C-alpha positions in Angstrom: -22.5 -25.1 7.0 -20.8 -24.1 3.7 -17.5 -23.6 5.5 -17.8 -27.1 7.0 -18.7 -28.5 3.6 -15.6 -26.9 2.1 -13.4 -28.1 5.0 -14.7 -31.7 4.6 -13.9 -31.7 0.9 -10.2 -31.0 1.5 -8.2 -34.2 1.2 -6.1 -35.5 4.0 -2.8 -34.6 2.3 -3.9 -30.9 2.6 -4.8 -31.1 6.3 -3.0 -27.8 7.0 -5.3 -26.1 4.5 -8.3 -27.4 6.4 -7.0 -26.2 9.7 -6.0 -22.8 8.2 -9.3 -22.3 6.6 -11.0 -22.8 9.9 -8.7 -20.4 11.7 -8.5 -17.6 9.1 -12.3 -17.4 8.7 -13.6 -18.9 12.0 -11.2 -17.2 14.3 -10.7 -13.9 12.5 -10.6 -10.7 14.5 -11.8 -8.7 11.4 -15.2 -7.0 11.8 -17.9 -8.9 10.0 -18.1 -6.7 6.9 -14.3 -6.7 6.4 -14.1 -10.5 6.9 -16.9 -11.5 4.6 -16.1 -8.9 2.0 -12.5 -10.3 2.0 -13.8 -13.8 1.8 -16.2 -13.0 -1.1 -13.8 -10.9 -3.1 -11.1 -13.6 -2.7 -13.4 -16.5 -3.5 -14.2 -14.7 -6.8 -10.5 -14.1 -7.4 -9.5 -17.7 -6.9 -11.6 -18.6 -10.0 -12.5 -21.8 -8.1 -16.2 -22.7 -8.7 -16.1 -24.9 -5.6 -14.8 -22.2 -3.3 -17.1 -19.6 -4.7 -20.2 -21.9 -4.6 -19.6 -22.8 -1.0 -18.6 -19.4 0.4 -20.8 -16.9 -1.6 -24.1 -17.7 0.2 -22.5 -17.3 3.6 -20.8 -14.1 2.6 -24.1 -12.8 1.1 -25.9 -13.6 4.4 -23.3 -11.7 6.4 -23.0 -8.6 4.2 -25.3 -5.7 3.4 -26.4 -5.5 -0.2 -24.1 -2.6 -0.7 -21.1 -4.4 0.8 -21.9 -7.6 -1.2 -21.9 -5.6 -4.4 -18.7 -3.7 -3.4 -16.8 -6.9 -2.6 -17.7 -8.2 -6.1 -16.7 -4.9 -7.6 -13.3 -5.1 -5.8 -12.7 -8.5 -7.4 -13.8 -7.2 -10.8 -11.8 -4.0 -10.9 -8.7 -5.7 -9.4 -8.9 -8.4 -12.0 -8.3 -5.7 -14.6 -5.9 -3.5 -12.6 -3.7 -6.3 -11.4 -3.0 -7.4 -15.0 -2.5 -3.9 -16.2 -0.2 -2.7 -13.4 1.7 -5.9 -13.0 2.4 -5.9 -16.7 3.5 -2.3 -16.6 5.8 -3.0 -13.7 7.3 -6.1 -15.2 8.1 -4.6 -18.6 11.8 -3.5 -18.7 10.9 -0.2 -20.5 10.1 2.3 -17.7 8.4 4.6 -20.2 5.2 2.6 -19.9 5.0 4.0 -16.4 4.7 7.5 -17.9 1.7 6.6 -20.2 -1.8 7.3 -19.1 -3.7 4.2 -18.3 -7.0 5.4 -19.9 -8.9 2.7 -18.0 -12.1 3.4 -16.1 -11.7 2.8 -12.4 -14.6 4.9 -10.9 -15.6 2.3 -8.4 -12.4 2.8 -6.5 -13.4 6.4 -5.8 -17.0 5.5 -4.9 -17.2 1.9 -3.9 -20.5 2.2 -1.9 -18.8 1.1 1.4 -16.2 2.5 3.7 -13.0 3.2 1.7 -10.9 1.2 4.1 -13.0 -2.0 3.6 -12.8 -1.7 -0.2 -9.0 -1.1 0.0 -8.6 -4.2 2.2 -10.6 -6.3 -0.3 -8.6 -4.9 -3.2 -5.3 -5.7 -1.4 -6.4 -9.3 -0.7 -7.4 -9.8 -4.4 -4.1 -8.2 -5.5 -2.3 -10.8 -3.3 -4.1 -13.6 -5.2 -3.4 -12.0 -8.6 0.3 -11.3 -7.7 0.5 -7.6 -8.4 3.2 -6.0 -6.3 2.5 -2.5 -7.4 -1.2 -2.8 -6.4 -0.3 -4.5 -3.1 2.0 -1.6 -2.3 -0.5 1.0 -3.3 -3.4 -0.5 -1.3 -1.2 -1.2 1.7 0.0 2.4 1.8 -3.6 3.7 1.7 -4.6 1.4 4.5 -1.6 2.3 6.6 -2.3 6.0 6.1 -5.8 5.3 7.4 -4.3 3.8 10.5 -5.1 0.2 9.7 -2.8 -2.1 11.5 -0.3 -4.4 9.9 -2.1 -7.3 11.7 -5.4 -6.4 10.0 -3.7 -6.2 6.6 -2.0 -9.5 7.3 -5.3 -11.1 8.1 -6.7 -10.1 4.7 -3.8 -11.6 2.8 -3.8 -14.7 5.0 -7.4 -15.2 3.9 -6.3 -14.7 0.3 -3.5 -17.2 0.6 -5.7 -19.9 2.2 -8.6 -19.5 -0.2 -6.3 -19.6 -3.2 -4.6 -22.8 -1.9 -8.0 -24.4 -1.1 -9.3 -23.5 -4.5 -6.3 -24.9 -6.3 -6.4 -28.1 -4.3 -10.1 -28.8 -4.6 -10.2 -27.9 -8.3 -7.2 -30.3 -9.0 -9.0 -33.0 -7.0 -12.1 -32.5 -9.1 -10.2 -32.8 -12.3 -8.4 -36.0 -11.0 -11.8 -37.5 -10.0 -13.3 -36.7 -13.4 -10.3 -38.4 -15.1 -10.5 -41.5 -12.9 
């Protein structure tokens, strides 16, 4: 029901987003935990109250308590890591790459779910947050674990569509509030 609610809220000018939302979630080949963990972590990363409000209950119903918590943890840790590593990468002084981060990231080593699932969720969140260094790092871990490019692409397609839906619906809400 929540997916239908979200799709019906998408304006006609963004019909492609409505169609894509239905296909990336409704027709996904990802296993249930990977799919709904990706959806939840990305819904959080979009920072869109509308997207999170509609998709979180469905994700929670489709995830074990451990996977639900791990998907939220992926969004949380990547919110920090994506800013840190993106900034380090964008600075022209390469010496920042030699400095110790000194930031706690224990959840990456022990996420409470299969490492591949957590890595996939982290990659999807990194796509939303635009950190190339993190994208490369998570993609390499996934590829070493024999995760196909098609599976990885599904995760960042979900990220792309949810980000676009969130931006569109949040803008429509602001415009409606100003009317």
